[in-house]
Backbone bond lengths (Angstrom), bond angles and torsions (degrees), N, CA, C in turn:
res aa  C-N    CA-C-N  psi(-1)  N-CA   C-N-CA  omega(-1)  CA-C   N-CA-C  phi
1 X - - - 1.466 - - 1.527 110.05 -
2 X 1.312 117.28 137.02 1.456 121.37 177.85 1.524 110.00 -66.21
3 X 1.325 116.41 152.61 1.458 120.79 -179.49 1.519 110.07 -124.65
4 X 1.326 116.01 143.31 1.460 121.14 175.64 1.518 112.07 -93.77
5 X 1.323 117.35 -14.22 1.463 120.99 -177.61 1.520 110.49 -64.35
6 X 1.344 115.69 142.22 1.472 122.82 178.26 1.523 111.86 54.43
7 X 1.295 116.09 37.18 1.466 121.84 -178.93 1.532 108.58 -130.35
8 X 1.337 116.19 145.06 1.456 119.49 173.04 1.522 108.54 -81.91
9 X 1.314 115.63 129.09 1.449 122.00 -177.37 1.518 108.88 -122.74
10 X 1.308 116.74 125.87 1.462 121.47 179.75 1.522 109.43 -86.49
11 X 1.329 116.08 127.58 1.458 120.77 174.42 1.527 107.07 -92.17
12 X 1.308 115.30 111.38 1.468 120.62 -174.83 1.523 110.19 -81.94
13 X 1.325 115.47 70.10 1.466 120.47 179.67 1.517 109.74 -151.71
14 X 1.328 115.18 145.82 1.464 121.60 173.00 1.527 110.61 -107.50
15 X 1.317 116.43 10.22 1.463 121.98 177.30 1.521 108.25 -90.74
16 X 1.338 118.91 107.69 1.466 120.38 -174.99 1.525 113.36 -61.29
17 X 1.337 117.29 -34.41 1.460 119.98 178.13 1.515 111.38 -64.72
18 X 1.305 116.43 -42.32 1.465 121.15 179.54 1.529 110.38 -67.44
19 X 1.327 117.44 -41.48 1.466 120.93 178.75 1.526 110.74 -61.43
20 X 1.330 116.84 -42.00 1.467 120.55 178.76 1.524 111.28 -61.72
21 X 1.325 116.38 -42.97 1.464 119.26 -179.17 1.530 111.14 -65.95
22 X 1.317 117.43 -42.86 1.458 120.57 -179.97 1.525 110.43 -65.15
23 X 1.329 116.85 -41.32 1.464 120.66 178.56 1.524 110.63 -61.98
24 X 1.343 117.13 -41.78 1.462 120.89 179.89 1.522 111.48 -66.04
25 X 1.326 116.84 -38.46 1.456 120.79 -179.03 1.529 112.41 -70.87
26 X 1.330 117.35 -27.97 1.459 121.45 179.79 1.527 113.10 -92.10
27 X 1.330 116.79 -17.15 1.464 121.12 -175.30 1.528 114.14 -53.56
28 X 1.346 119.80 -42.28 1.471 119.18 -178.63 1.525 114.09 -63.16
29 X 1.321 116.97 -15.11 1.463 120.25 -175.91 1.524 113.39 -101.45
30 X 1.326 117.52 5.40 1.455 120.61 176.04 1.517 114.53 72.97
31 X 1.324 117.16 22.21 1.463 120.67 179.21 1.524 109.45 -83.25
32 X 1.312 116.60 132.40 1.466 121.29 176.71 1.528 108.65 -86.86
33 X 1.312 115.13 117.33 1.460 120.94 -174.02 1.520 111.08 -104.69
34 X 1.311 116.58 132.72 1.465 122.80 173.42 1.520 108.20 -124.80
35 X 1.308 115.74 141.51 1.467 119.28 -178.50 1.525 110.85 -89.22
36 X 1.320 115.04 165.77 1.458 120.58 176.90 1.519 111.35 -59.68
37 X 1.341 116.67 -30.56 1.467 120.62 -178.81 1.528 111.87 -63.28
38 X 1.329 117.08 -34.03 1.474 120.58 -179.71 1.521 110.91 -58.94
39 X 1.320 116.64 -34.52 1.461 121.41 -177.15 1.531 112.50 -102.17
40 X 1.334 116.02 7.40 1.474 121.01 -178.34 1.528 111.52 52.71
41 X 1.318 115.73 42.44 1.455 120.13 -179.14 1.523 110.21 -74.49
42 X 1.299 115.55 136.47 1.459 119.63 174.30 1.526 108.65 -81.03
43 X 1.317 116.02 158.96 1.452 120.39 179.20 1.525 109.09 -87.26
44 X 1.329 117.53 119.12 1.470 118.69 179.41 1.519 111.05 -70.56
45 X 1.317 115.96 157.56 1.462 120.20 176.59 1.526 109.12 -68.49
46 X 1.333 115.63 124.85 1.459 120.46 -179.90 1.523 108.02 -88.84
47 X 1.317 115.15 86.90 1.458 121.67 -173.73 1.530 112.70 -94.71
48 X 1.323 117.16 -0.50 1.457 119.98 -179.19 1.515 111.88 -72.13
49 X 1.318 115.23 159.19 1.467 120.78 178.82 1.525 111.48 -105.64
50 X 1.326 116.66 9.81 1.465 121.29 177.90 1.521 108.82 -141.48
51 X 1.335 116.04 161.28 1.462 120.03 177.15 1.525 110.29 -60.90
52 X 1.330 117.09 -42.21 1.466 120.71 -178.49 1.526 111.46 -62.06
53 X 1.324 116.65 -43.35 1.466 119.93 -179.12 1.522 111.36 -63.02
54 X 1.333 117.66 -43.57 1.458 120.30 -179.60 1.527 111.92 -69.58
55 X 1.324 117.63 -36.78 1.461 120.44 176.92 1.528 110.27 -62.10
56 X 1.319 116.88 -42.27 1.469 121.09 178.14 1.520 111.10 -62.29
57 X 1.331 116.57 -43.03 1.461 120.34 -179.62 1.529 110.40 -58.09
58 X 1.330 116.71 -46.58 1.468 121.02 -176.56 1.520 112.02 -69.70
59 X 1.324 116.82 -44.07 1.467 120.09 -178.39 1.525 110.87 -66.08
60 X 1.318 116.70 -44.13 1.465 120.72 -178.52 1.515 111.48 -64.59
61 X 1.334 117.45 -40.91 1.464 120.82 179.34 1.523 110.82 -62.70
62 X 1.334 117.39 -43.90 1.468 120.96 179.91 1.519 111.23 -66.49
63 X 1.318 116.94 -39.98 1.460 121.21 179.12 1.528 111.05 -65.35
64 X 1.311 116.86 -45.91 1.467 121.05 -179.11 1.524 111.68 -63.18
65 X 1.333 117.14 -35.89 1.465 121.02 -177.40 1.522 112.47 -76.33
66 X 1.329 117.22 -40.41 1.471 121.28 -174.47 1.519 113.98 -95.88
67 X 1.313 117.26 -21.10 1.460 120.25 -174.67 1.513 113.25 75.70
68 X 1.337 116.61 10.16 1.457 122.56 -179.89 1.522 110.15 -111.85
69 X 1.319 115.79 159.36 1.456 119.29 171.93 1.526 108.15 -61.33
70 X 1.314 116.24 140.71 1.468 120.09 -176.24 1.515 109.94 -134.65
71 X 1.321 114.86 144.93 1.456 120.90 176.98 1.527 109.01 -120.57
72 X 1.303 115.60 138.13 1.460 120.94 177.15 1.515 108.72 -130.51
73 X 1.293 114.46 145.81 1.461 122.64 178.56 1.521 107.11 -117.95
74 X 1.313 116.28 124.91 1.452 119.02 169.54 1.517 106.23 -119.98
75 X 1.295 115.58 121.62 1.455 119.31 -174.37 1.518 109.74 -142.85
76 X 1.320 115.05 163.69 1.448 118.31 -179.93 1.511 112.16 -174.28
77 X 1.299 113.80 172.73 1.454 122.62 -177.93 1.524 109.18 -100.26
78 X 1.323 115.71 129.64 1.461 121.72 -179.01 1.530 108.76 -114.61
79 X 1.324 116.45 122.38 1.462 121.47 -179.21 1.528 108.19 -117.41
80 X 1.336 117.93 105.84 1.467 120.23 -177.68 1.523 114.12 -54.80
81 X 1.335 117.64 -37.09 1.470 120.28 -178.54 1.522 112.41 -65.67
82 X 1.345 116.81 -17.77 1.466 121.67 177.06 1.522 110.45 -107.64
83 X 1.334 115.41 27.63 1.466 121.48 179.58 1.528 112.27 58.64
84 X 1.334 115.76 34.44 1.460 120.59 176.37 1.516 115.05 92.33
85 X 1.333 117.77 -7.46 1.473 120.65 178.06 1.539 109.27 -69.73
86 X 1.344 116.72 155.82 1.468 127.39 -4.23 1.527 114.13 -74.84
87 X 1.349 118.78 -18.39 1.461 121.27 172.34 1.515 114.01 55.02
88 X 1.334 116.34 -130.35 1.466 120.45 -177.72 1.525 111.88 -66.82
89 X 1.330 116.85 -10.91 1.467 120.39 178.97 1.534 111.67 -101.04
90 X 1.319 117.44 18.23 1.468 121.70 -176.41 1.522 112.48 -55.21
91 X 1.318 117.46 -45.28 1.466 120.28 -179.67 1.525 111.15 -70.16
92 X 1.310 116.89 -35.58 1.468 120.40 -177.67 1.523 111.56 -67.20
93 X 1.329 117.00 -28.40 1.459 119.47 176.83 1.528 110.74 -61.92
94 X 1.327 117.54 -22.04 1.466 121.36 -179.33 1.525 112.32 -83.83
95 X 1.336 117.07 -3.40 1.455 120.51 177.32 1.512 113.43 78.97
96 X 1.332 117.56 176.42 1.471 121.93 -175.94 1.517 113.62 -63.49
97 X 1.324 117.24 -23.72 1.469 120.22 179.29 1.522 112.59 -92.83
98 X 1.327 116.79 6.16 1.476 122.30 178.89 1.533 110.84 53.94
99 X 1.325 115.46 43.96 1.464 121.62 178.45 1.528 108.36 -91.40
100 X 1.341 115.88 98.68 1.455 119.10 -174.60 1.521 113.37 -75.45
101 X 1.322 117.76 -10.39 1.463 118.21 172.50 1.530 109.77 -65.07
102 X 1.345 116.26 -32.85 1.467 121.08 176.45 1.522 109.84 -66.36
103 X 1.332 115.97 -44.63 1.463 120.69 -179.59 1.521 111.38 -64.67
104 X 1.327 116.74 -40.60 1.468 120.60 -179.08 1.524 110.88 -66.94
105 X 1.326 117.03 -40.78 1.466 121.03 177.45 1.524 110.65 -62.81
106 X 1.310 116.15 -43.04 1.469 120.06 178.66 1.525 110.55 -64.24
107 X 1.319 116.44 -41.64 1.456 120.94 -179.14 1.528 110.87 -62.06
108 X 1.322 116.84 -45.39 1.461 120.48 179.19 1.525 110.94 -63.25
109 X 1.330 116.13 -41.17 1.470 120.18 -179.41 1.525 111.43 -65.00
110 X 1.320 117.56 -45.90 1.459 120.35 -176.95 1.526 112.25 -73.34
111 X 1.321 116.37 -28.60 1.458 119.50 179.89 1.522 111.49 -74.66
112 X 1.320 116.90 -39.07 1.457 120.66 178.96 1.520 111.57 57.12
113 X 1.326 117.25 -126.35 1.457 121.52 -178.13 1.526 112.44 -98.60
114 X 1.320 117.62 10.56 1.464 120.56 -178.51 1.533 111.65 -74.62
115 X 1.306 115.21 168.91 1.461 122.45 -178.03 1.522 110.98 -53.89
116 X 1.333 116.92 133.28 1.461 121.83 -175.90 1.523 113.25 -98.44
117 X 1.299 118.28 13.07 1.462 120.44 175.23 1.526 109.27 -61.53
118 X 1.334 116.00 141.95 1.464 120.96 -178.84 1.520 109.37 -156.62
119 X 1.302 115.74 162.68 1.464 119.14 170.83 1.521 110.30 -146.23
120 X 1.312 113.95 151.06 1.453 121.68 174.87 1.519 108.81 -95.67
121 X 1.323 115.94 144.94 1.463 122.77 173.47 1.516 108.21 -122.81
122 X 1.328 115.92 136.45 1.458 121.40 173.31 1.522 108.23 -128.20
123 X 1.306 116.34 127.25 1.459 121.51 173.24 1.522 108.16 -119.27
124 X 1.324 115.35 124.73 1.456 122.27 176.29 1.515 109.34 -102.56
125 X 1.316 116.43 134.06 1.461 121.63 174.64 1.518 108.65 -120.44
126 X 1.312 117.23 130.50 1.460 122.18 173.80 1.514 108.22 -113.77
127 X 1.328 116.22 119.92 1.457 122.07 178.63 1.523 109.20 -106.05
128 X 1.317 115.49 131.07 1.462 121.80 -179.48 1.525 109.74 -107.84
129 X 1.332 118.09 141.84 1.469 119.51 176.11 1.530 110.41 -57.24
130 X 1.318 115.81 122.66 1.454 120.34 178.95 1.515 114.68 68.52
131 X 1.327 116.66 13.29 1.458 118.98 -175.73 1.512 112.60 -130.41
132 X 1.333 116.46 -169.81 1.464 120.85 -176.82 1.531 111.76 -78.27
133 X 1.297 115.24 167.48 1.463 122.29 172.74 1.517 106.64 -107.11
134 X 1.329 116.51 119.90 1.456 121.30 -176.13 1.521 110.13 -105.12
135 X 1.338 115.11 143.01 1.450 122.00 -169.60 1.523 111.25 -123.13
136 X 1.344 115.90 135.32 1.464 122.57 177.14 1.527 108.18 -130.20
137 X 1.324 116.82 140.29 1.466 120.32 -176.33 1.516 112.12 -126.64
138 X 1.330 115.65 140.68 1.455 121.79 174.51 1.514 110.24 -135.49
139 X 1.339 116.29 151.80 1.463 121.35 178.27 1.523 109.79 -134.68
140 X 1.324 115.68 155.64 1.461 122.38 173.75 1.521 107.87 -140.12
141 X 1.342 116.17 129.94 1.459 121.32 -175.59 1.526 111.08 -107.37
142 X 1.321 115.45 144.97 1.456 119.25 -179.24 1.515 111.31 -173.76
143 X 1.324 114.60 -149.24 1.467 120.37 -178.47 1.525 109.22 -140.05
144 X 1.314 116.22 158.36 1.463 121.41 178.74 1.520 109.50 -93.94
145 X 1.339 115.87 141.92 1.457 121.31 179.00 1.530 109.02 -127.63
146 X 1.310 115.02 141.60 1.471 121.68 176.85 1.522 107.79 -134.30
147 X 1.333 117.94 139.21 1.460 128.32 1.04 1.527 111.76 -73.64
148 X 1.330 117.86 168.80 1.464 121.94 179.17 1.531 111.03 -58.26
149 X 1.354 114.76 149.20 1.460 120.50 179.35 1.522 109.70 -131.84
150 X 1.323 115.85 128.67 1.458 121.37 174.12 1.513 113.23 94.80
151 X 1.325 114.69 150.92 1.456 120.40 -178.05 1.512 114.34 -113.25
152 X 1.332 117.84 10.06 1.462 120.59 178.83 1.521 110.37 -89.67
153 X 1.326 115.43 169.85 1.454 119.90 177.55 1.520 112.28 71.12
154 X 1.329 115.94 -151.07 1.466 121.01 -177.58 1.520 108.49 -161.41
155 X 1.320 115.63 173.52 1.452 120.30 176.01 1.520 113.60 62.06
156 X 1.322 116.36 -126.57 1.462 122.66 -177.85 1.535 112.82 -87.45
157 X 1.316 117.74 5.71 1.468 121.20 -175.06 1.528 113.99 -52.06
158 X 1.342 120.00 -40.92 1.473 119.36 -176.65 1.528 115.46 -68.73
159 X 1.349 117.55 -10.02 1.471 118.06 179.88 1.523 112.50 -114.66
160 X 1.334 117.80 2.28 1.463 120.11 -178.45 1.518 110.33 -106.34
161 X 1.332 115.60 118.24 1.460 121.59 177.91 1.532 108.37 -108.92
162 X 1.333 117.75 106.71 1.463 119.68 179.68 1.517 110.87 -65.84
163 X 1.317 116.15 153.54 1.459 119.55 -172.83 1.522 113.41 -69.42
164 X 1.333 117.55 -13.67 1.459 120.23 -179.15 1.523 113.73 -80.31
165 X 1.343 118.48 -8.77 1.461 120.85 -173.00 1.522 110.38 -151.37
166 X 1.346 116.28 165.12 1.464 120.25 174.95 1.517 111.32 -97.00
167 X 1.319 117.50 9.92 1.458 122.50 175.88 1.526 110.17 -99.91
168 X 1.325 116.10 150.95 1.452 119.65 169.99 1.528 108.51 -81.13
169 X 1.319 115.83 164.12 1.471 119.44 172.14 1.522 109.98 -53.67
170 X 1.318 116.59 -37.16 1.461 121.16 -177.90 1.520 113.46 -66.76
171 X 1.324 116.60 -20.59 1.469 120.59 179.28 1.522 112.40 -95.59
172 X 1.310 117.41 -12.14 1.458 121.46 -175.56 1.523 111.82 -86.45
173 X 1.334 115.71 149.20 1.451 120.21 171.32 1.535 108.64 -74.64
174 X 1.327 117.66 150.74 1.470 120.18 -174.63 1.522 114.51 -52.76
175 X 1.319 117.98 -44.78 1.464 119.82 -177.09 1.521 111.38 -63.15
176 X 1.342 116.57 -40.35 1.459 120.33 178.79 1.524 110.45 -66.72
177 X 1.324 116.58 -39.48 1.464 120.84 179.06 1.523 110.93 -63.06
178 X 1.337 116.89 -44.00 1.462 120.31 -176.95 1.527 112.08 -58.84
179 X 1.334 116.78 -30.71 1.469 120.48 -176.36 1.525 112.36 -67.28
180 X 1.336 117.36 -25.97 1.467 119.59 -174.76 1.530 113.39 -125.26
181 X 1.319 117.76 -2.47 1.461 119.76 -172.57 1.526 112.48 -79.13
182 X 1.325 114.84 163.54 1.459 122.38 175.27 1.519 111.25 -61.06
183 X 1.334 116.48 -39.24 1.465 119.93 179.13 1.527 110.39 -70.83
184 X 1.327 116.22 -40.15 1.459 119.71 176.87 1.516 111.65 -61.64
185 X 1.335 116.82 -39.15 1.463 121.60 178.48 1.524 111.20 -64.13
186 X 1.330 116.89 -44.50 1.461 120.17 179.29 1.522 110.64 -63.80
187 X 1.337 116.88 -40.02 1.461 120.13 179.99 1.523 111.84 -70.14
188 X 1.326 117.87 -30.98 1.456 120.32 175.76 1.524 110.15 -61.86
189 X 1.324 116.82 -39.85 1.459 121.21 178.07 1.526 110.97 -67.96
190 X 1.333 116.00 -42.19 1.458 120.12 176.46 1.529 110.47 -60.27
191 X 1.320 116.26 -42.54 1.461 120.78 -178.05 1.524 112.21 -63.81
192 X 1.345 116.32 -37.31 1.460 118.99 179.51 1.519 111.25 -63.21
193 X 1.312 116.95 -29.34 1.464 119.63 179.46 1.523 112.19 -82.40
194 X 1.332 116.83 -44.08 1.453 119.54 -169.34 1.530 115.41 -98.95
195 X 1.317 117.82 -19.53 1.459 118.62 -173.95 1.519 114.75 -124.35
196 X 1.317 119.06 -16.05 1.458 121.91 -178.55 1.515 110.33 -109.16
197 X 1.307 116.53 154.99 1.455 121.06 179.95 1.523 112.04 -88.11
198 X 1.353 116.35 -8.69 1.457 120.53 -178.40 1.516 111.59 -68.50
199 X 1.311 114.98 168.22 1.457 119.90 -178.84 1.513 110.63 -72.92
200 X 1.282 115.25 156.80 1.458 122.99 -178.09 1.516 109.08 -90.83
201 X 1.323 117.51 129.01 1.451 121.03 179.15 1.513 111.18 -65.00
202 X 1.306 115.95 150.10 1.462 120.54 -176.20 1.514 112.46 -60.76
203 X 1.352 117.09 -32.16 1.467 119.20 -176.54 1.520 112.80 -96.51
204 X 1.346 117.12 5.88 1.462 119.02 179.76 1.522 111.21 -65.07
205 X 1.323 116.01 -47.50 1.457 120.61 178.94 1.524 107.77 -98.42
206 X 1.344 116.58 114.27 1.456 118.03 -179.32 1.535 110.69 -93.79
207 X 1.337 116.26 -8.37 1.451 119.99 176.44 1.513 108.63 -163.44
208 X 1.300 117.04 154.80 1.467 120.44 177.26 1.532 109.98 -125.06
């Protein structure tokens, strides 16, 4: 089995908040993390219609360019009352400048008085040089709150209140968020495969 320990791993993202979270989640395992910025990687076109497809595109592009193992995170907010929007287009709702205040305003306007139930999805893809791309998925369920609360995290964090707490992601400290977040869940599955001796859950790998 391949190992991530004592290995340089490229995080295929230009989102500094996402890179920080991934670095923090991998830190206990001794993984050396480098961001896409270190290698001046361009952002590939995310032409997939699912989180898994876009995560694979990003991880594979970074791996092919650097020759190193690469990890990519594709995640987003899913609102059933909006037929799953913004979903895989969560970042695009923020516009070219990644201004999530624009996305949050649009979300509140389009949601109106409809049900505010929502969930986050995170799909992690690890691409290996000359090897397969492995996929791990995590979800977190909760509700949307307006106006936004808290200045921590990034993206839609200030309006998402997970069902385990009365705080939004934006109000939570990073360590507390990681314990219940969609990204934390996906990384827990990754960790069971690469860092623990225990058996791998059947739903940990959703694709190989």
